[in-house]
ROGUVO-660189 format. One record per residue (C-alpha): residue number from 1; residue in three letters; chain; x, y, z. Coordinates in Angstrom, 3 decimals. Layout:
{NUM,ala,A,{X,Y,Z}}
...
***
This chain:
{1,val,A,{96.572,100.473,67.339}}
{2,met,A,{100.228,101.106,66.528}}
{3,gly,A,{102.432,101.065,69.569}}
{4,ala,A,{105.582,103.165,69.874}}
{5,ala,A,{108.076,100.381,70.489}}
{6,asp,A,{111.667,101.400,71.185}}
{7,leu,A,{114.355,100.983,68.525}}
{8,asp,A,{115.108,97.411,69.553}}
{9,gly,A,{111.495,96.363,70.083}}
{10,gly,A,{110.214,96.306,73.646}}
{11,pro,A,{107.559,98.276,75.486}}
{12,val,A,{105.649,101.336,74.370}}
{13,val,A,{107.510,104.617,74.778}}
{14,pro,A,{104.841,107.124,75.868}}
{15,glu,A,{106.884,110.315,75.455}}
{16,ile,A,{107.093,110.127,71.651}}
{17,gly,A,{105.110,112.975,70.168}}
{18,glu,A,{102.080,112.873,67.926}}
{19,glu,A,{104.074,114.132,64.946}}
{20,tyr,A,{106.198,110.974,64.963}}
{21,ile,A,{103.127,108.790,65.157}}
{22,ala,A,{101.798,110.615,62.096}}
{23,leu,A,{105.115,110.127,60.260}}
{24,ala,A,{105.114,106.427,61.099}}
{25,leu,A,{101.550,106.033,59.855}}
{26,ala,A,{102.504,107.735,56.595}}
{27,glu,A,{105.431,105.336,56.208}}
{28,arg,A,{103.121,102.392,56.761}}
{29,gln,A,{100.885,103.563,53.968}}
{30,arg,A,{103.880,103.948,51.704}}
{31,ile,A,{105.211,100.448,52.406}}
{32,arg,A,{101.778,99.012,51.680}}
{33,ile,A,{102.138,100.605,48.239}}
{34,asp,A,{105.683,99.181,47.978}}
{35,ala,A,{104.377,95.692,48.755}}
{36,glu,A,{101.626,96.048,46.178}}
{37,ser,A,{104.186,97.086,43.568}}
{38,asp,A,{106.233,93.958,44.348}}
{39,thr,A,{103.077,91.870,43.971}}
{40,val,A,{102.184,93.132,40.489}}
{41,ala,A,{105.706,93.644,39.112}}
{42,gly,A,{106.740,91.699,36.037}}
{43,arg,A,{108.750,88.596,36.866}}
{44,gln,A,{112.447,88.492,35.958}}
{45,glu,A,{113.350,85.097,37.422}}
{46,tyr,A,{113.768,83.680,33.904}}
{47,leu,A,{115.336,85.041,30.725}}
{48,trp,A,{112.945,83.704,28.077}}
{49,arg,A,{109.701,81.784,27.801}}
{50,pro,A,{109.723,78.330,26.203}}
{51,pro,A,{107.514,77.594,23.146}}
{52,pro,A,{103.715,77.539,23.681}}
{53,phe,A,{103.432,73.742,23.547}}
{54,val,A,{105.970,73.477,26.382}}
{55,val,A,{104.107,76.104,28.407}}
{56,asn,A,{100.853,74.184,27.953}}
{57,trp,A,{102.496,70.962,29.139}}
{58,leu,A,{103.933,72.749,32.161}}
{59,arg,A,{100.521,74.098,33.087}}
{60,arg,A,{99.276,70.520,33.295}}
{61,ser,A,{102.336,69.268,35.164}}
{62,leu,A,{103.005,71.874,37.822}}
{63,val,A,{101.408,71.809,41.254}}
{64,glu,A,{100.514,75.474,40.777}}
{65,glu,A,{100.437,77.449,37.540}}
{66,arg,A,{101.778,80.510,39.343}}
{67,asp,A,{105.126,78.672,39.569}}
{68,leu,A,{105.657,78.878,35.805}}
{69,pro,A,{108.532,81.392,36.279}}
{70,ala,A,{110.476,78.739,38.230}}
{71,ala,A,{109.886,76.110,35.551}}
{72,phe,A,{110.931,78.563,32.844}}
{73,met,A,{114.158,79.333,34.727}}
{74,leu,A,{115.066,75.661,35.082}}
{75,leu,A,{114.438,75.129,31.373}}
{76,asn,A,{116.612,78.151,30.559}}
{77,leu,A,{119.456,76.631,32.548}}
{78,ala,A,{118.954,73.097,31.289}}
{79,thr,A,{119.030,74.185,27.628}}
{80,thr,A,{122.114,76.413,27.907}}
{81,thr,A,{124.485,75.708,30.798}}
{82,leu,A,{123.979,71.943,30.864}}
{83,pro,A,{124.837,71.391,27.159}}
{84,ala,A,{127.687,73.918,27.414}}
{85,ala,A,{129.193,71.995,30.335}}
{86,leu,A,{128.779,68.697,28.484}}
{87,leu,A,{130.489,70.246,25.453}}
{88,leu,A,{133.472,71.298,27.551}}
{89,trp,A,{133.697,67.780,28.913}}
{90,ser,A,{133.203,65.924,25.641}}
{91,thr,A,{135.884,67.959,23.875}}
{92,gly,A,{138.367,67.632,26.732}}
{93,cys,A,{138.599,71.401,27.024}}
{94,arg,A,{142.149,72.655,27.620}}
{95,ser,A,{141.419,76.359,27.228}}
{96,his,A,{141.181,78.314,30.460}}
{97,leu,A,{139.850,81.242,28.461}}
{98,leu,A,{136.939,79.149,27.234}}
{99,gly,A,{136.337,77.804,30.714}}
{100,ala,A,{136.363,81.315,32.174}}
{101,ala,A,{133.876,82.495,29.549}}
{102,tyr,A,{131.589,79.590,30.449}}
{103,leu,A,{131.725,80.401,34.155}}
{104,ile,A,{131.275,84.164,33.781}}
{105,leu,A,{128.329,83.879,31.391}}
{106,thr,A,{126.643,81.172,33.464}}
{107,tyr,A,{126.980,83.052,36.710}}
{108,ala,A,{126.001,86.431,35.287}}
{109,ala,A,{122.801,84.964,33.851}}
{110,phe,A,{121.795,82.338,36.375}}
{111,leu,A,{123.511,82.425,39.777}}
{112,gln,A,{120.967,84.522,41.662}}
{113,arg,A,{118.019,83.225,39.655}}
{114,phe,A,{118.882,79.562,40.109}}
{115,met,A,{119.723,79.741,43.807}}
{116,leu,A,{116.365,81.282,44.625}}
{117,thr,A,{114.553,78.890,42.277}}
{118,leu,A,{116.200,76.014,44.134}}
{119,his,A,{115.309,77.674,47.420}}
{120,phe,A,{111.583,77.990,46.809}}
{121,thr,A,{111.166,74.691,44.951}}
{122,glu,A,{112.778,72.869,47.859}}
{123,his,A,{110.270,74.447,50.230}}
{124,arg,A,{107.333,73.668,47.921}}
{125,pro,A,{107.597,70.922,45.242}}
{126,leu,A,{107.271,72.269,41.718}}
{127,phe,A,{105.770,69.271,39.893}}
{128,lys,A,{102.678,67.196,40.665}}
{129,pro,A,{103.083,63.692,42.165}}
{130,gly,A,{102.724,62.089,38.737}}
{131,tyr,A,{105.861,63.944,37.650}}
{132,arg,A,{107.672,63.823,40.979}}
{133,leu,A,{110.972,62.647,39.479}}
{134,leu,A,{111.239,66.018,37.765}}
{135,asn,A,{111.506,67.602,41.215}}
{136,leu,A,{114.943,65.962,41.451}}
{137,val,A,{116.346,67.683,38.357}}
{138,ala,A,{117.200,70.951,40.129}}
{139,pro,A,{118.831,69.569,43.315}}
{140,leu,A,{120.600,66.571,41.717}}
{141,ile,A,{121.491,67.528,38.137}}
{142,leu,A,{121.479,71.306,37.774}}
{143,ala,A,{122.683,72.282,41.263}}
{144,pro,A,{126.258,70.954,40.815}}
{145,leu,A,{126.638,73.146,37.713}}
{146,leu,A,{126.099,76.146,40.000}}
{147,gly,A,{128.410,74.837,42.708}}
{148,val,A,{125.858,73.203,45.037}}
{149,pro,A,{126.677,69.557,45.834}}
{150,pro,A,{123.776,67.324,44.752}}
{151,gly,A,{121.052,66.514,47.240}}
{152,met,A,{122.458,68.593,50.106}}
{153,tyr,A,{120.559,71.871,49.842}}
{154,his,A,{117.296,70.560,51.306}}
{155,leu,A,{119.009,69.130,54.363}}
{156,his,A,{121.110,72.236,54.925}}
{157,his,A,{118.408,74.827,54.357}}
{158,cys,A,{114.948,73.355,54.922}}
{159,ile,A,{115.722,70.815,57.630}}
{160,met,A,{118.609,72.473,59.481}}
{161,his,A,{118.377,76.235,58.917}}
{162,his,A,{114.619,76.652,59.230}}
{163,ser,A,{114.257,74.149,62.056}}
{164,gly,A,{117.189,75.640,63.953}}
{165,asn,A,{116.082,79.211,63.117}}
{166,asn,A,{119.624,80.586,63.388}}
{167,arg,A,{120.129,78.997,66.835}}
{168,trp,A,{123.840,78.315,67.308}}
{169,ser,A,{123.398,74.826,68.772}}
{170,leu,A,{121.037,73.644,66.026}}
{171,asp,A,{121.955,75.568,62.888}}
{172,ala,A,{125.465,75.270,61.441}}
{173,ser,A,{124.743,78.387,59.366}}
{174,ser,A,{123.869,80.421,62.470}}
{175,thr,A,{125.268,83.950,62.586}}
{176,glu,A,{124.654,84.403,66.323}}
{177,arg,A,{128.150,84.216,67.778}}
{178,tyr,A,{129.938,86.293,65.164}}
{179,gln,A,{130.661,90.007,65.161}}
{180,arg,A,{128.689,90.539,62.011}}
{181,asp,A,{130.468,93.630,60.692}}
{182,asn,A,{133.859,91.908,60.910}}
{183,pro,A,{135.106,90.528,57.553}}
{184,leu,A,{137.415,88.074,59.327}}
{185,his,A,{134.454,86.623,61.190}}
{186,phe,A,{132.648,86.235,57.874}}
{187,leu,A,{135.635,84.357,56.408}}
{188,met,A,{135.498,82.005,59.401}}
{189,tyr,A,{131.785,81.563,58.766}}
{190,trp,A,{132.374,80.775,55.081}}
{191,ala,A,{135.158,78.323,55.933}}
{192,arg,A,{132.897,76.503,58.369}}
{193,phe,A,{130.345,76.029,55.600}}
{194,ala,A,{132.806,75.097,52.832}}
{195,leu,A,{134.804,72.654,54.940}}
{196,gly,A,{132.542,71.682,57.803}}
{197,ser,A,{129.246,70.999,56.040}}
{198,trp,A,{130.507,67.636,54.810}}
{199,phe,A,{130.610,66.481,58.438}}
{200,glu,A,{127.956,68.629,60.086}}
{201,leu,A,{125.102,67.816,57.704}}
{202,pro,A,{125.248,64.035,58.293}}
{203,trp,A,{125.306,64.773,62.015}}
{204,val,A,{122.218,66.990,61.672}}
{205,ala,A,{120.338,64.150,59.972}}
{206,ala,A,{121.514,61.573,62.533}}
{207,arg,A,{120.653,63.824,65.493}}
{208,ala,A,{117.130,64.248,64.109}}
{209,gly,A,{116.755,60.492,63.556}}
{210,arg,A,{116.260,61.061,59.823}}
{211,trp,A,{118.006,57.875,58.757}}
{212,gly,A,{116.787,57.949,55.181}}
{213,val,A,{117.976,61.530,54.858}}
{214,leu,A,{121.309,60.531,56.406}}
{215,ala,A,{121.769,57.702,53.908}}
{216,ala,A,{120.899,59.992,50.990}}
{217,cys,A,{123.270,62.680,52.294}}
{218,leu,A,{126.192,60.257,52.634}}
{219,ala,A,{125.496,58.793,49.185}}
{220,cys,A,{125.375,62.237,47.593}}
{221,glu,A,{128.525,63.416,49.369}}
{222,thr,A,{130.449,60.287,48.436}}
{223,gly,A,{129.278,60.343,44.836}}
{224,tyr,A,{129.980,64.043,44.404}}
{225,leu,A,{133.476,63.978,45.914}}
{226,ala,A,{134.391,60.846,43.975}}
{227,gly,A,{133.054,62.433,40.790}}
{228,val,A,{135.018,65.637,41.307}}
{229,arg,A,{138.197,63.670,41.997}}
{230,trp,A,{137.727,61.611,38.841}}
{231,ala,A,{136.898,64.739,36.826}}
{232,leu,A,{140.010,66.567,37.945}}
{233,gln,A,{142.104,63.641,36.755}}
{234,ala,A,{140.223,63.059,33.492}}
{235,ser,A,{139.888,66.664,32.314}}
{236,pro,A,{141.467,69.103,34.759}}
{237,val,A,{140.556,72.302,32.915}}
{238,ala,A,{136.904,71.365,32.364}}
{239,ala,A,{136.606,70.156,35.972}}
{240,leu,A,{138.146,73.352,37.293}}
{241,trp,A,{135.672,75.641,35.514}}
{242,thr,A,{132.524,73.510,35.736}}
{243,leu,A,{132.862,71.985,39.222}}
{244,ala,A,{135.694,73.224,41.455}}
{245,leu,A,{135.444,76.974,40.921}}
{246,pro,A,{131.627,76.952,40.912}}
{247,phe,A,{131.712,75.349,44.369}}
{248,ala,A,{134.118,78.001,45.655}}
{249,val,A,{132.161,80.907,44.155}}
{250,ser,A,{128.708,79.620,45.093}}
{251,ser,A,{129.645,78.688,48.643}}
{252,leu,A,{130.933,82.243,49.098}}
{253,ala,A,{127.787,83.755,47.533}}
{254,leu,A,{125.408,81.544,49.518}}
{255,met,A,{127.093,82.277,52.818}}
{256,leu,A,{127.340,86.003,52.114}}
{257,gly,A,{123.639,85.938,51.328}}
{258,asn,A,{122.698,84.102,54.524}}
{259,trp,A,{125.077,86.250,56.586}}
{260,ser,A,{123.544,89.421,55.127}}
{261,gln,A,{119.987,88.209,55.737}}
{262,his,A,{120.769,87.458,59.382}}
{263,leu,A,{123.030,90.401,60.227}}
{264,phe,A,{120.753,92.444,62.443}}
{265,leu,A,{119.601,90.255,65.303}}
{266,glu,A,{117.089,91.774,67.712}}
{267,pro,A,{118.931,91.514,71.074}}
{268,ala,A,{115.740,90.886,73.062}}
{269,ala,A,{114.523,88.038,70.832}}
{270,pro,A,{117.289,86.943,68.440}}
{271,arg,A,{115.669,83.561,67.761}}
{272,gly,A,{112.195,84.782,66.980}}
{273,ser,A,{111.384,84.703,63.284}}
{274,leu,A,{110.789,88.454,63.268}}
{275,gly,A,{113.940,89.158,65.272}}
{276,leu,A,{116.488,87.130,63.328}}
{277,ala,A,{115.920,88.684,59.894}}
{278,tyr,A,{114.670,91.854,58.215}}
{279,asn,A,{112.690,92.699,55.084}}
{280,cys,A,{113.671,94.485,51.876}}
{281,val,A,{110.845,96.129,49.930}}
{282,ala,A,{110.718,97.883,46.550}}
{283,cys,A,{114.124,96.554,45.502}}
{284,ala,A,{114.935,95.143,42.072}}
{285,asp,A,{116.112,91.852,43.575}}
{286,asn,A,{112.556,90.922,44.517}}
{287,gln,A,{111.600,90.485,40.870}}
{288,arg,A,{114.532,88.101,40.269}}
{289,thr,A,{114.263,86.156,43.525}}
{290,tyr,A,{110.611,85.297,44.098}}
{291,asn,A,{110.159,88.156,46.583}}
{292,asp,A,{112.979,86.840,48.755}}
{293,gly,A,{113.371,90.325,50.204}}
{294,tyr,A,{110.468,89.502,52.529}}
{295,his,A,{112.794,87.278,54.471}}
{296,ala,A,{111.490,87.807,57.993}}
{297,val,A,{108.010,86.981,56.703}}
{298,his,A,{109.438,83.878,55.004}}
{299,his,A,{110.811,82.745,58.370}}
{300,leu,A,{107.391,83.151,59.950}}
{301,asn,A,{106.126,80.409,57.647}}
{302,ser,A,{108.555,78.924,55.121}}
{303,lys,A,{105.660,77.253,53.282}}
{304,thr,A,{104.062,80.577,52.334}}
{305,his,A,{103.993,80.786,48.556}}
{306,trp,A,{106.365,83.383,47.157}}
{307,thr,A,{103.520,85.262,45.457}}
{308,glu,A,{101.833,85.724,48.850}}
{309,leu,A,{104.820,87.110,50.759}}
{310,pro,A,{104.066,90.819,50.119}}
{311,ala,A,{100.476,90.390,51.333}}
{312,gln,A,{101.675,88.518,54.435}}
{313,phe,A,{104.176,91.286,55.019}}
{314,val,A,{101.384,93.862,55.096}}
{315,ala,A,{99.163,91.630,57.240}}
{316,thr,A,{101.866,91.246,59.900}}
{317,leu,A,{103.085,94.849,60.132}}
{318,asp,A,{101.817,95.217,63.700}}
{319,lys,A,{103.656,92.066,64.767}}
{320,gln,A,{106.790,93.285,63.034}}
{321,ala,A,{106.592,96.664,64.739}}
{322,ala,A,{106.197,95.004,68.151}}
{323,ala,A,{109.124,92.679,67.443}}
{324,gly,A,{111.390,95.474,66.200}}
{325,thr,A,{111.728,93.979,62.713}}
{326,leu,A,{113.746,96.212,60.407}}
{327,ile,A,{112.609,97.109,56.887}}
{328,phe,A,{114.774,98.607,54.145}}
{329,arg,A,{113.403,100.217,51.002}}
{330,gly,A,{115.318,100.034,47.720}}
{331,leu,A,{118.206,97.909,49.039}}
{332,gly,A,{118.736,94.179,48.635}}
{333,phe,A,{120.453,91.903,51.136}}
{334,phe,A,{123.830,92.116,49.450}}
{335,asp,A,{123.565,95.921,49.432}}
{336,val,A,{122.915,95.844,53.168}}
{337,gly,A,{125.774,93.407,53.773}}
{338,val,A,{128.265,95.514,51.827}}
{339,ala,A,{127.076,98.666,53.620}}
{340,val,A,{127.702,96.984,56.972}}
{341,phe,A,{131.183,95.767,56.025}}
{342,thr,A,{132.139,99.227,54.718}}
{343,gly,A,{130.558,101.093,57.632}}
{344,asn,A,{128.166,103.015,55.393}}
{345,tyr,A,{125.542,103.705,58.046}}
{346,asp,A,{124.350,106.816,56.232}}
{347,leu,A,{123.148,104.618,53.361}}
{348,leu,A,{121.419,102.261,55.786}}
{349,his,A,{119.756,105.163,57.573}}
{350,asp,A,{118.543,106.693,54.318}}
{351,his,A,{116.917,103.421,53.223}}
{352,leu,A,{115.572,102.344,56.616}}
{353,val,A,{111.776,102.466,56.725}}
{354,lys,A,{110.759,104.418,59.825}}
{355,tyr,A,{107.403,102.748,60.258}}
{356,thr,A,{107.204,103.010,64.060}}
{357,pro,A,{107.084,106.241,66.072}}
{358,ala,A,{110.391,105.385,67.764}}
{359,leu,A,{112.108,104.950,64.407}}
{360,ala,A,{110.466,108.106,63.073}}
{361,ala,A,{111.905,110.038,66.023}}
{362,ala,A,{115.392,108.545,65.642}}
{363,gly,A,{118.215,110.554,64.097}}
{364,arg,A,{121.231,109.226,62.226}}
{365,cys,A,{123.279,108.663,65.372}}
{366,asp,A,{120.393,106.835,67.050}}
{367,val,A,{119.916,104.555,64.054}}
{368,glu,A,{123.620,103.809,63.757}}
{369,ala,A,{123.832,102.947,67.466}}
{370,met,A,{120.816,100.656,67.169}}
{371,leu,A,{122.223,98.886,64.105}}
{372,arg,A,{125.607,98.414,65.760}}
{373,arg,A,{123.933,96.849,68.821}}
{374,arg,A,{122.223,94.354,66.524}}
{375,leu,A,{125.551,93.316,65.011}}
{376,ala,A,{127.075,92.220,68.321}}
{377,pro,A,{127.556,88.495,69.038}}
{378,ile,A,{124.658,86.701,70.723}}
{379,ile,A,{125.834,84.215,73.352}}
{380,met,A,{122.973,81.966,74.408}}
{381,ser,A,{122.734,78.284,75.263}}
***
């Protein structure tokens, strides 16, 4: 039975009329169709398929054949960006125009695709144990080309972010204590990541008693920083466009993404998996990002395979309604983040899925007030 929770979750509101219950039920049926469309949509995480003999080898090597899109994407990157970067280095590139072309083309084609490939392959290994060394290619070799220091993503995201679940005291990427529609607060948040992660991540590993992880983190940090310093001296132009600027751009993109995913915190339960994030359905980003729009569902169980997220979304609709989880149709996380920063609450209202009677009964002013409440800082121990 669908309860009529208030706009911020909470108890049933008995005075909501039958017409709003009917509207909410109709919305639920529609979002089931949206989820099904995301399930069967053609995948766009990669740009081209490798030759058949490579595909056949991958089928034997991957843990699950349904992860072929991720393997294709990594091969796309490894056969284009990696040799292009090596070419810039080997020729001692002195042309900023050439370096800019490299960066623009690489980021236009691969930034979003690679980051989400790295994300889901760090949660669930891509290759079988017999090929386990290949699982290190993305985080150690390809990641620095897209501005992610080698070996640090797993510690930052899987160990810290998902364990801390956006809790300020445990998660250095927590959005809790910021006013999340304030661009200056976002710049502070980005600066903390870009400058503070070098110190905070080793502390996270030490605090958890993960001494092997700590040693690997310190080795990767030291090697990366030493390599960047050497590169800037040996070939400043190539280093600028293949290492320094990618770090600046990707750190900004990653933090804007995480900020946007964790903008609207449910005031009554900001640390519950269904209260610290929202879901985006029927948006084009889902086909390029392994259904990452189902982010609240991903936080419920980060090991859920990306192909199963839409089905889990449908299966947990009652829980989401009770928790006050927000759902947007046709908008991605960056769209939502930009709308918040620009104060475009009409856009957010128009794309908000009113799948509970309380939401169905809410007008534009009600929705805007509810969204603004969810952007306020959360101060908890």
